[in-house]
C-alpha positions as CSV (number, residue, x, y, z in Angstrom):
1,M,3.2,-0.1,-16.5
2,K,3.3,3.6,-15.6
3,A,0.7,4.3,-18.2
4,K,-1.6,1.6,-16.8
5,F,-1.3,3.2,-13.3
6,E,-2.0,6.7,-14.6
7,A,-5.1,5.5,-16.5
8,R,-6.8,4.1,-13.4
9,S,-8.9,6.3,-11.2
10,L,-8.7,6.2,-7.4
11,E,-10.3,3.0,-6.1
12,T,-11.4,2.7,-2.5
13,E,-13.4,0.1,-0.6
14,E,-16.4,1.2,1.4
15,L,-15.6,1.0,5.1
16,K,-17.6,-1.7,7.1
17,G,-16.8,-0.1,10.5
18,K,-14.9,2.8,12.1
19,V,-11.6,1.0,11.5
20,D,-11.2,-1.8,8.9
21,I,-8.3,-4.2,8.8
22,K,-7.7,-6.3,5.7
23,W,-5.1,-9.1,5.5
24,F,-3.2,-9.5,2.2
25,G,-1.5,-12.7,3.3
26,H,1.9,-13.3,5.0
27,A,2.5,-10.1,7.1
28,S,0.7,-7.7,4.7
29,F,-2.1,-5.6,6.2
30,K,-4.2,-2.6,5.3
31,I,-5.8,-0.4,8.0
32,S,-8.6,2.0,6.8
33,F,-10.5,4.7,8.6
34,N,-12.0,8.1,8.1
35,D,-10.1,11.1,9.4
36,A,-11.5,14.2,11.1
37,D,-12.5,15.6,7.7
38,N,-14.3,12.3,6.9
39,E,-11.7,11.5,4.2
40,Q,-10.8,7.8,4.0
41,R,-7.2,7.1,5.0
42,N,-5.4,3.9,4.2
43,I,-2.2,2.5,5.8
44,Y,-0.4,-0.5,4.3
45,I,2.0,-2.5,6.4
46,D,4.7,-4.7,4.8
47,Y,2.7,-5.1,1.5
48,W,3.9,-8.0,-0.5
49,H,1.5,-9.2,-3.3
50,D,3.6,-12.2,-4.5
51,N,2.6,-14.3,-1.5
52,K,0.1,-17.2,-2.0
53,D,-2.6,-15.7,0.2
54,C,-2.8,-12.3,-1.5
55,P,-6.1,-11.8,-3.4
56,E,-5.7,-12.2,-7.1
57,E,-7.3,-8.8,-7.7
58,A,-4.5,-7.1,-5.8
59,K,-1.9,-9.0,-7.8
60,T,-3.3,-7.9,-11.2
61,N,-4.4,-4.4,-10.0
62,P,-2.3,-3.2,-7.1
63,P,-4.2,-1.0,-4.7
64,N,-3.9,2.7,-5.5
65,D,-5.4,4.2,-2.3
66,A,-2.4,4.3,0.0
67,D,-1.8,7.3,2.2
68,L,1.0,5.7,4.2
69,V,3.1,2.6,3.5
70,L,5.0,1.2,6.5
71,V,7.9,-1.1,6.0
72,T,9.1,-2.9,9.2
73,H,12.4,-4.2,7.8
74,G,14.3,-4.8,4.6
75,Q,13.5,-8.5,3.8
76,L,11.9,-8.6,0.4
77,D,8.7,-10.2,1.7
78,H,8.2,-7.1,3.8
79,S,9.7,-4.3,1.6
80,A,9.6,-5.3,-2.1
81,H,6.2,-3.9,-3.1
82,A,6.1,-0.6,-1.0
83,P,7.4,1.4,-4.0
84,L,4.7,-0.3,-6.2
85,L,2.0,1.1,-3.9
86,I,3.5,4.6,-4.2
87,S,3.9,4.3,-7.9
88,A,0.3,3.1,-8.4
89,G,-1.1,5.5,-5.9
90,K,-3.6,8.3,-6.6
91,K,-3.6,10.0,-3.1
92,Q,-1.8,13.3,-2.7
93,N,1.2,13.3,-0.2
94,R,1.5,9.5,0.0
95,K,4.6,8.4,1.8
96,I,6.7,5.4,2.7
97,V,8.0,5.1,6.3
98,A,11.0,2.7,6.6
99,T,14.3,2.4,8.3
100,S,17.1,4.7,6.9
101,E,18.8,1.7,5.2
102,V,15.6,0.7,3.4
103,G,14.8,4.3,2.5
104,T,18.3,4.8,1.0
105,Y,17.8,1.6,-1.1
106,Y,14.5,2.9,-2.4
107,E,16.1,6.2,-3.3
108,L,18.8,4.5,-5.2
109,F,16.4,2.5,-7.3
């Protein structure tokens, strides 16, 4: 899987407004906007692509444009795929923000 992620180039969606919000089903959201340097920034919240409402494209090719991945709590439907977004990611300095318990779990595995 690592080779598949490394072979893909950065894929971003064109913004439709100043701030775009995309729903990936359940509690999963993506917030996109351009920063002061006109670079597109993408924040994912509780990304979980195994839910029934997540688009099929995201299930087969996880997004690789995350700058920041926010995890609200440790339940698997909110925290399971945050590391996937980081592993698949192409952006420099991408980060996960989570509680210390969830962060410790990610570091262990």
